[in-house]
GUKOL-758325 format. One line per 8 residues: number of its first residue (from 1); their letters; for each residue x, y, z of C-alpha. Coordinates in Angstrom, 2 decimals, decimal comma, always signed. Layout:
N
NUM = a = X:Y:Z ~ ...
This chain:
503
1 = mkrihlvs = +0,01:-0,02:-0,24 ~ +1,30:+3,46:-0,96 ~ +0,35:+6,36:+0,88 ~ -0,04:+9,82:-0,78 ~ +0,02:+13,12:+1,36 ~ -2,37:+15,44:+0,12 ~ -1,41:+19,26:+1,22 ~ -3,46:+22,31:+0,83
9 = prsprnfw = -0,90:+25,21:+1,83 ~ -1,49:+27,84:+3,73 ~ -2,30:+31,27:+2,43 ~ +0,11:+34,91:+3,14 ~ -2,38:+37,55:+4,63 ~ -4,57:+38,71:+1,45 ~ -8,08:+40,34:+0,63 ~ -9,61:+37,09:-0,22
17 = dmrgtvea = -8,61:+34,72:+2,59 ~ -11,40:+36,28:+5,02 ~ -9,42:+35,69:+8,13 ~ -11,58:+38,30:+10,36 ~ -14,69:+36,80:+8,96 ~ -13,58:+33,18:+9,23 ~ -12,72:+34,25:+12,95 ~ -15,82:+35,80:+13,84
25 = vgarslmp = -18,32:+32,95:+13,54 ~ -16,09:+30,28:+14,76 ~ -15,18:+28,54:+11,65 ~ -11,41:+27,56:+11,15 ~ -10,95:+28,30:+7,59 ~ -12,29:+29,82:+4,94 ~ -12,68:+26,39:+2,24 ~ -11,21:+23,25:+1,43
33 = spalatlv = -9,04:+22,27:-1,35 ~ -11,96:+20,84:-4,27 ~ -8,52:+20,21:-6,31 ~ -7,26:+17,56:-3,71 ~ -10,67:+16,09:-3,13 ~ -10,80:+15,52:-6,66 ~ -7,63:+13,92:-7,04 ~ -9,18:+11,40:-4,48
41 = altpealr = -12,05:+10,86:-6,44 ~ -9,85:+10,34:-9,83 ~ -8,38:+7,35:-8,28 ~ -9,11:+4,62:-10,82 ~ -11,05:+1,94:-9,00 ~ -8,67:-0,81:-9,92 ~ -5,78:+0,96:-7,85 ~ -7,88:+1,96:-4,81
49 = gqveyiyt = -6,48:-1,01:-2,64 ~ -2,99:+0,11:-3,35 ~ -3,45:+3,45:-2,69 ~ -3,69:+5,71:+0,42 ~ -4,59:+9,16:+1,15 ~ -3,90:+11,15:+4,07 ~ -4,58:+14,91:+4,32 ~ -3,84:+17,99:+5,85
57 = dehlgpvd = -5,12:+21,69:+5,62 ~ -2,45:+24,28:+6,39 ~ -5,30:+26,29:+7,61 ~ -6,45:+23,76:+9,95 ~ -3,02:+22,44:+11,56 ~ +0,58:+22,11:+10,88 ~ +1,89:+19,86:+8,08 ~ +3,80:+16,47:+10,03
65 = ldrpcdla = +6,45:+16,29:+7,42 ~ +7,90:+13,25:+9,16 ~ +4,33:+11,39:+9,00 ~ +5,84:+8,20:+6,92 ~ +4,03:+8,49:+3,32 ~ +5,95:+7,94:-0,27 ~ +4,87:+10,70:-2,18 ~ +3,62:+14,22:-1,41
73 = altgfslh = +0,76:+15,69:-3,64 ~ +0,79:+19,67:-3,41 ~ -1,24:+22,39:-5,35 ~ -1,60:+26,16:-5,30 ~ -1,81:+29,56:-6,79 ~ +1,11:+31,96:-7,39 ~ -0,16:+33,28:-4,10 ~ +1,06:+30,30:-2,44
81 = gqrlkels = +4,77:+30,15:-4,06 ~ +6,39:+30,69:-1,28 ~ +4,90:+28,30:+0,98 ~ +5,15:+25,45:-2,04 ~ +8,82:+25,77:-1,68 ~ +9,38:+25,62:+1,60 ~ +6,90:+22,24:+1,58 ~ +8,45:+20,97:-1,48
89 = agfrsrgv = +12,18:+21,44:+0,48 ~ +10,71:+20,19:+3,66 ~ +9,11:+16,48:+2,14 ~ +12,54:+16,19:-0,10 ~ +14,91:+16,86:+2,22 ~ +13,29:+13,50:+4,17 ~ +13,21:+11,24:+0,64 ~ +9,42:+12,19:-0,21
97 = pvalggpm = +9,28:+12,87:-3,81 ~ +6,50:+15,75:-4,64 ~ +3,90:+15,98:-7,26 ~ +3,08:+19,56:-8,13 ~ +0,14:+20,62:-9,84 ~ -2,73:+23,41:-9,84 ~ -2,63:+27,23:-11,16 ~ +1,19:+27,95:-10,39
105 = atsdplgs = +2,37:+25,30:-11,97 ~ +0,27:+25,55:-15,01 ~ +0,94:+29,28:-15,40 ~ +4,90:+29,04:-14,42 ~ +5,97:+25,37:-15,57 ~ +9,60:+26,36:-15,41 ~ +9,72:+28,12:-11,98 ~ +7,51:+25,25:-10,69
113 = rplcdhlf = +10,23:+22,32:-12,28 ~ +12,84:+22,62:-9,54 ~ +10,18:+22,42:-7,00 ~ +8,81:+18,65:-7,91 ~ +9,88:+15,40:-9,42 ~ +6,60:+15,00:-11,10 ~ +4,80:+18,37:-12,61 ~ +0,99:+18,51:-13,63
121 = igegeltw = +0,63:+21,33:-16,28 ~ -2,90:+21,84:-17,21 ~ -6,19:+19,89:-15,71 ~ -5,79:+16,50:-14,33 ~ -8,95:+14,35:-14,76 ~ -6,85:+12,41:-17,39 ~ -2,76:+12,74:-16,36 ~ -3,62:+11,71:-12,65
129 = prfltdwl = -4,73:+8,31:-13,43 ~ -2,22:+8,09:-15,42 ~ +0,43:+8,90:-13,16 ~ -0,84:+6,72:-10,64 ~ -0,81:+3,82:-12,66 ~ +2,70:+4,55:-13,92 ~ +3,94:+5,46:-10,59 ~ +2,32:+2,39:-8,71
137 = ggeaadty = +4,13:+0,10:-11,49 ~ +7,53:+2,12:-11,05 ~ +7,67:+4,26:-14,16 ~ +6,28:+7,50:-13,65 ~ +7,62:+10,55:-15,59 ~ +8,51:+13,52:-14,43 ~ +6,08:+15,99:-16,65 ~ +2,30:+15,25:-17,04
145 = rqdsavdl = +0,77:+17,81:-19,88 ~ -2,67:+17,91:-20,44 ~ -2,76:+20,29:-23,64 ~ -6,50:+19,81:-24,73 ~ -9,86:+21,03:-22,95 ~ -10,85:+17,68:-20,80 ~ -14,71:+16,67:-21,16 ~ -16,08:+17,55:-18,32
153 = slspppdw = -18,46:+14,21:-18,24 ~ -14,92:+12,54:-17,03 ~ -14,76:+14,84:-13,61 ~ -16,33:+13,15:-10,70 ~ -17,85:+14,93:-7,81 ~ -14,82:+15,63:-5,54 ~ -14,22:+13,17:-2,94 ~ -14,79:+15,29:+0,34
161 = rfvrggdh = -13,99:+12,66:+3,04 ~ -11,40:+14,27:+4,68 ~ -13,18:+17,01:+5,10 ~ -15,54:+18,92:+7,91 ~ -18,03:+21,24:+6,46 ~ -18,33:+22,96:+9,91 ~ -14,82:+23,64:+9,84 ~ -14,90:+26,03:+6,92
169 = lymtvqas = -17,07:+29,34:+5,97 ~ -17,86:+27,35:+2,46 ~ -17,48:+25,06:+0,56 ~ -17,31:+24,84:-3,39 ~ -19,02:+23,44:-6,66 ~ -17,61:+24,01:-9,98 ~ -20,32:+23,98:-13,12 ~ -18,40:+25,13:-15,88
177 = rgcpnkcd = -14,78:+25,81:-16,75 ~ -13,75:+28,00:-19,74 ~ -14,12:+31,29:-20,09 ~ -15,12:+33,19:-23,48 ~ -13,80:+36,60:-22,46 ~ -10,67:+37,59:-23,51 ~ -9,52:+40,09:-20,65 ~ -5,99:+40,90:-21,10
185 = fcaaqlmv = -5,01:+40,72:-17,55 ~ -6,86:+37,68:-16,75 ~ -4,88:+34,02:-16,71 ~ -8,34:+32,38:-16,98 ~ -7,91:+31,21:-20,60 ~ -4,47:+30,18:-19,75 ~ -5,47:+27,88:-16,94 ~ -8,62:+26,56:-18,82
193 = garhrvks = -9,03:+27,98:-21,93 ~ -11,54:+29,93:-23,56 ~ -14,04:+27,22:-24,90 ~ -17,05:+27,06:-22,48 ~ -17,54:+24,00:-21,03 ~ -20,11:+22,72:-18,99 ~ -20,87:+19,58:-16,53 ~ -24,33:+18,33:-16,89
201 = idqimeei = -26,85:+19,46:-14,57 ~ -27,20:+16,13:-12,86 ~ -23,49:+16,19:-12,50 ~ -23,96:+19,77:-10,98 ~ -26,82:+18,79:-8,41 ~ -24,73:+15,60:-7,47 ~ -21,69:+17,99:-6,67 ~ -23,87:+20,14:-4,64
209 = davrraga = -25,57:+17,31:-2,46 ~ -22,21:+15,77:-1,90 ~ -20,51:+19,44:-0,54 ~ -24,30:+19,67:+1,64 ~ -23,86:+16,30:+3,05 ~ -20,35:+17,40:+3,81 ~ -21,48:+19,92:+6,27 ~ -21,93:+22,78:+3,90
217 = eviffsed = -24,01:+25,76:+4,85 ~ -22,66:+27,89:+2,32 ~ -22,03:+27,09:-1,48 ~ -20,16:+29,18:-3,79 ~ -19,76:+28,36:-7,67 ~ -16,12:+28,24:-8,25 ~ -16,23:+29,42:-12,11 ~ -15,20:+32,99:-13,01
225 = nfyvrpsf = -18,27:+33,87:-15,08 ~ -21,61:+31,84:-13,44 ~ -23,77:+33,72:-16,50 ~ -22,31:+32,70:-19,77 ~ -24,92:+30,35:-21,53 ~ -28,37:+32,00:-20,12 ~ -30,53:+29,09:-20,93 ~ -27,73:+26,60:-19,01
233 = trelleri = -27,94:+29,06:-15,88 ~ -31,70:+29,42:-16,14 ~ -31,75:+25,65:-15,76 ~ -29,47:+24,94:-13,33 ~ -30,89:+27,79:-11,17 ~ -34,33:+25,93:-11,49 ~ -33,29:+22,39:-10,15 ~ -31,23:+24,04:-7,24
241 = iayntald = -34,83:+25,74:-6,09 ~ -36,52:+22,47:-6,32 ~ -33,47:+20,61:-4,77 ~ -33,36:+23,75:-1,91 ~ -37,10:+24,12:-1,24 ~ -37,44:+19,71:-0,44 ~ -34,60:+20,33:+2,22 ~ -35,80:+20,79:+6,23
249 = spvqfscq = -32,41:+23,12:+6,25 ~ -31,71:+24,62:+2,67 ~ -28,29:+26,00:+1,81 ~ -27,06:+29,34:+0,57 ~ -25,29:+30,30:-2,84 ~ -22,85:+32,44:-4,23 ~ -21,25:+33,06:-7,45 ~ -18,94:+35,00:-9,44
257 = asvritdd = -20,41:+36,83:-12,90 ~ -19,75:+39,16:-15,61 ~ -22,27:+42,24:-15,49 ~ -24,30:+40,42:-18,23 ~ -26,19:+38,74:-15,37 ~ -27,94:+42,14:-14,83 ~ -29,28:+41,71:-18,63 ~ -31,76:+39,43:-17,44
265 = eqilklla = -34,26:+40,05:-14,38 ~ -35,60:+36,56:-14,56 ~ -32,11:+34,91:-13,76 ~ -31,83:+37,31:-11,15 ~ -35,62:+35,94:-9,72 ~ -34,18:+32,93:-10,07 ~ -31,16:+33,59:-8,16 ~ -33,34:+35,18:-5,22
273 = darfavif = -35,38:+32,00:-5,68 ~ -32,58:+29,72:-5,10 ~ -30,74:+31,19:-2,20 ~ -28,04:+32,64:-3,50 ~ -26,59:+35,16:-1,10 ~ -23,76:+37,38:-2,83 ~ -23,08:+38,23:-6,24 ~ -19,23:+39,12:-7,23
281 = lgveslrk = -19,68:+41,39:-10,34 ~ -16,38:+41,91:-12,10 ~ -17,22:+46,07:-13,43 ~ -13,64:+46,94:-13,42 ~ -14,16:+50,38:-14,11 ~ -16,49:+52,64:-14,75 ~ -14,55:+54,16:-17,51 ~ -15,10:+52,48:-20,65
289 = lcleevsk = -12,09:+53,76:-22,30 ~ -10,25:+51,73:-19,37 ~ -12,43:+49,00:-20,21 ~ -10,84:+48,95:-23,83 ~ -7,53:+48,83:-22,65 ~ -7,97:+45,31:-21,33 ~ -10,35:+43,99:-24,30 ~ -13,37:+44,36:-22,12
297 = ghlyredl = -15,56:+47,24:-23,77 ~ -17,79:+44,99:-24,71 ~ -18,77:+45,05:-20,94 ~ -19,40:+48,64:-20,27 ~ -23,01:+49,43:-19,44 ~ -23,63:+53,17:-19,34 ~ -26,58:+52,58:-16,88 ~ -24,71:+50,43:-14,64
305 = adrirrls = -25,78:+51,93:-11,53 ~ -29,38:+51,08:-12,34 ~ -28,59:+47,85:-13,13 ~ -26,84:+47,27:-9,61 ~ -29,80:+48,89:-8,12 ~ -32,18:+46,47:-10,01 ~ -29,92:+43,24:-8,61 ~ -29,96:+44,74:-5,16
313 = sygllpfi = -33,66:+44,73:-5,38 ~ -34,13:+41,09:-5,49 ~ -31,63:+41,01:-1,84 ~ -28,66:+39,84:-3,76 ~ -25,72:+41,41:-2,23 ~ -23,76:+42,92:-5,57 ~ -19,67:+42,44:-4,47 ~ -18,47:+45,17:-6,74
321 = gmmvgfdh = -14,65:+44,14:-8,19 ~ -12,90:+47,42:-9,60 ~ -9,20:+48,04:-10,70 ~ -7,21:+50,61:-10,48 ~ -4,09:+51,91:-12,46 ~ -5,34:+51,62:-15,84 ~ -3,39:+54,33:-18,79 ~ -7,09:+56,20:-18,51
329 = ddehtfde = -7,19:+56,57:-14,85 ~ -6,18:+59,58:-13,29 ~ -6,62:+61,30:-10,00 ~ -10,40:+61,41:-10,08 ~ -10,91:+58,08:-10,45 ~ -11,03:+57,24:-6,67 ~ -13,29:+59,84:-6,19 ~ -15,43:+58,58:-8,95
337 = ieaflddt = -15,51:+54,82:-7,61 ~ -16,09:+55,85:-3,86 ~ -19,32:+58,06:-5,44 ~ -20,83:+55,02:-7,24 ~ -20,48:+52,86:-4,32 ~ -22,37:+55,35:-2,44 ~ -24,80:+55,97:-5,00 ~ -25,73:+52,54:-5,82
345 = gsplcsis = -25,96:+51,31:-1,60 ~ -23,06:+48,64:-2,34 ~ -21,95:+47,47:+0,88 ~ -19,04:+45,34:-0,13 ~ -16,45:+45,75:-3,11 ~ -12,98:+44,84:-3,83 ~ -10,34:+47,75:-5,31 ~ -7,16:+45,47:-7,03
353 = mltapdgt = -4,62:+47,17:-8,59 ~ -4,06:+46,43:-12,40 ~ -1,50:+43,42:-12,38 ~ -0,35:+41,84:-15,63 ~ +0,13:+37,75:-14,24 ~ +2,95:+36,54:-16,57 ~ +1,85:+34,79:-19,83 ~ -1,30:+37,15:-19,96
361 = plyermaa = -1,67:+39,62:-23,25 ~ -1,42:+42,39:-20,69 ~ +2,07:+41,31:-19,75 ~ +3,53:+41,00:-23,24 ~ +2,28:+44,55:-24,01 ~ +3,75:+45,55:-20,29 ~ +6,84:+44,09:-20,92 ~ +7,13:+45,24:-24,52
369 = agriaapf = +6,91:+48,51:-23,72 ~ +9,33:+48,27:-20,87 ~ +6,74:+48,80:-18,20 ~ +7,03:+45,50:-15,85 ~ +8,25:+47,08:-12,73 ~ +8,48:+43,59:-10,82 ~ +7,69:+39,94:-10,69 ~ +4,01:+38,71:-10,29
377 = tgqwhfnt = +3,26:+37,51:-6,93 ~ -0,22:+36,95:-6,86 ~ -1,27:+39,32:-4,73 ~ -3,70:+41,99:-6,33 ~ -4,21:+44,50:-3,36 ~ -0,98:+45,34:-2,05 ~ +1,19:+46,25:-4,87 ~ +1,23:+46,16:-8,89
385 = nieplrgs = +3,88:+44,97:-10,96 ~ +3,35:+47,67:-13,95 ~ +4,91:+50,93:-13,83 ~ +1,74:+53,23:-14,14 ~ +2,07:+55,76:-17,15 ~ +0,96:+58,47:-14,66 ~ +2,65:+58,90:-11,43 ~ +4,77:+55,90:-9,18
393 = vqeltarh = +3,74:+53,04:-8,02 ~ +4,02:+54,03:-4,64 ~ +1,61:+57,23:-5,13 ~ -0,82:+54,56:-6,96 ~ -0,77:+52,40:-3,99 ~ -0,78:+55,05:-1,83 ~ -4,35:+56,40:-3,30 ~ -5,74:+52,64:-3,46
401 = ralfqrly = -4,86:+52,07:+0,47 ~ -6,25:+55,40:+1,06 ~ -9,66:+54,72:-0,92 ~ -10,26:+51,45:+0,64 ~ -9,56:+52,52:+3,93 ~ -12,28:+55,14:+3,67 ~ -14,08:+52,51:+2,02 ~ -14,63:+50,37:+4,87
409 = qpraferr = -14,33:+52,87:+7,63 ~ -17,81:+52,03:+9,91 ~ -19,62:+55,38:+9,10 ~ -19,25:+54,60:+5,45 ~ -19,80:+51,52:+5,73 ~ -22,86:+51,36:+7,61 ~ -24,38:+54,45:+4,84 ~ -24,04:+51,99:+1,95
417 = tvkwldnv = -25,46:+48,82:+4,04 ~ -28,44:+51,08:+4,94 ~ -29,05:+52,27:+1,66 ~ -28,82:+48,61:-0,04 ~ -31,07:+47,15:+2,64 ~ -33,92:+50,18:+1,56 ~ -33,46:+49,15:-1,83 ~ -34,90:+45,16:-1,26
425 = syftdlyr = -38,13:+45,24:-2,43 ~ -38,49:+41,21:-3,37 ~ -38,90:+38,35:-0,99 ~ -39,17:+34,77:-2,05 ~ -41,82:+33,06:-0,29 ~ -40,23:+29,66:-1,18 ~ -38,59:+28,87:+2,37 ~ -41,30:+30,35:+4,58
433 = grrrssrg = -41,21:+29,08:+8,46 ~ -38,23:+27,32:+7,68 ~ -35,47:+27,46:+10,43 ~ -31,84:+28,08:+10,65 ~ -29,73:+25,11:+11,42 ~ -28,20:+24,41:+14,97 ~ -24,84:+25,01:+13,24 ~ -26,08:+28,46:+11,54
441 = rgklghlv = -27,23:+29,51:+14,94 ~ -24,44:+28,56:+16,71 ~ -21,76:+30,80:+14,17 ~ -24,56:+33,80:+14,38 ~ -23,72:+33,29:+18,05 ~ -19,97:+33,53:+17,54 ~ -20,92:+36,29:+15,30 ~ -22,95:+38,16:+17,99
449 = rhytlrap = -20,10:+37,53:+20,81 ~ -17,43:+38,93:+18,49 ~ -19,13:+42,12:+18,29 ~ -19,67:+42,35:+22,01 ~ -16,38:+41,63:+23,28 ~ -13,88:+41,48:+20,59 ~ -14,88:+44,62:+18,12 ~ -13,73:+47,87:+18,77
457 = lplrlqff = -16,72:+50,54:+19,77 ~ -17,14:+51,92:+16,39 ~ -17,94:+48,22:+15,21 ~ -19,99:+47,16:+18,05 ~ -22,27:+50,54:+17,88 ~ -22,87:+49,73:+14,24 ~ -24,02:+46,17:+14,69 ~ -26,39:+46,71:+17,03
465 = rllwrtar = -27,62:+49,85:+15,28 ~ -27,94:+48,35:+12,00 ~ -29,81:+45,02:+13,54 ~ -32,20:+47,28:+15,56 ~ -33,12:+49,29:+12,62 ~ -33,59:+46,82:+10,66 ~ -35,85:+44,73:+12,73 ~ -38,07:+47,62:+12,93
473 = qdprlirk = -37,89:+48,02:+9,20 ~ -38,72:+44,76:+8,00 ~ -37,67:+41,59:+10,32 ~ -37,13:+39,96:+6,85 ~ -34,18:+41,80:+6,16 ~ -32,42:+40,45:+9,49 ~ -30,96:+37,62:+7,88 ~ -29,62:+39,99:+5,19
481 = aitvltqy = -28,19:+42,32:+7,12 ~ -26,67:+39,50:+9,05 ~ -24,73:+38,19:+5,80 ~ -23,33:+41,99:+5,09 ~ -22,06:+42,23:+8,93 ~ -20,66:+38,99:+8,45 ~ -18,15:+40,16:+5,58 ~ -17,50:+43,33:+7,26
489 = chyysfvs = -15,50:+41,27:+10,10 ~ -13,07:+40,59:+7,33 ~ -12,43:+43,41:+5,39 ~ -12,33:+46,23:+8,26 ~ -9,76:+44,03:+9,75 ~ -7,68:+43,74:+6,25 ~ -7,89:+47,40:+5,30 ~ -6,76:+48,89:+9,04
497 = dkgwqag = -3,03:+49,20:+9,53 ~ -2,44:+46,16:+11,28 ~ -4,15:+43,84:+9,07 ~ -2,37:+45,70:+5,21 ~ +0,98:+45,17:+7,00 ~ +0,51:+41,47:+7,58 ~ -0,07:+41,22:+4,05
């Protein structure tokens, strides 16, 4: 019996790690690794008696490098680069070979090659089973490469046997791969191609049921764009509604989408009926010229503010994703963003700095112009590897940070939250009388204790002021207010001086 140690590396402090919220609700980690759980599921039936898996999530506990194993399997993004180097060195110094795959290995195979004995480039549905057969036969190659897009019917639901949903803020499901948008700054096409591929509705529902049975109460659809094929999205949402309304404790969902999702009001209603809570919208810029710089001009919407208010009216929380540092940005950009978020009543936002990952069209263009200022590290919120056209990196960084801190000051956040709550007008009747699960009530208790005992006084006052106001306005809004306040725990911490420096 060969033993494979699957390791999910810890992340450095970053905007998306949700550390503040994880702590506030009593969870231990943001989410488990679906990639490693999929490797377990991909083990051929004929080999299952020859392979034993052990699993370590560094967000839950330390890796025991001395634990007996025959192979260490690592995965991660560019953000995890330093930690992957450390883990690889630790295992290999003890004579344990390392297999490395995932986004960093695929986007930077030359840089990843020295870290491992077996390098996996591209999707793993076909290469991992082939590797296991070779490895158990003593003939494993040093590189396994998948250049063509995998048929997603061959992708099994992840095997979550090592995961307890209660340890994590949410768990993920993937409905599709591939993105037809050719945004110059995005590495998605390098990872999963331009052709949009979907799993069958039955496959997706099987994955949803599997993560729910593993203990998930919130499920995040991990693809970059949930709304590419309207008819497919509509059918999937109808199936989710039927599934969720049959449960005693229905689950909640979130996803990412382009602003195109606001074109379709029927989809917005279905999202609300399916218990979607947060929709991350890749707006990027309010200026058409900025979007055209990165081949995203077709997603410009002159009536964007009205569209976001319409999305909010269905009780969907818009998480606005924007960037600064375009060539057509100037000193007024930051005030425009702040005014837009106030006007639309958008409590949550991510303001990234335009950055060029290796291999993207933006990187090639900036490199040709001599404007690549530093290596890409996977961080989008602390710095940029692009030399700005106007001003310096330091000036851009200072303005970016100042904007972030203004946006997440308690009074500014509360003002936007009140406006969003006032805008909600649609309430689905499909779940009337349903109660939160016992674990959900436990997380709420943790959140109340966090704001009561640990949060600074301005946040504590804001928390109870918002809940009191919401209860008087419409008790149906309380759960939505709690969703926003739960998220705020992390972002307030992140933009504080202490949180920022921790990155």
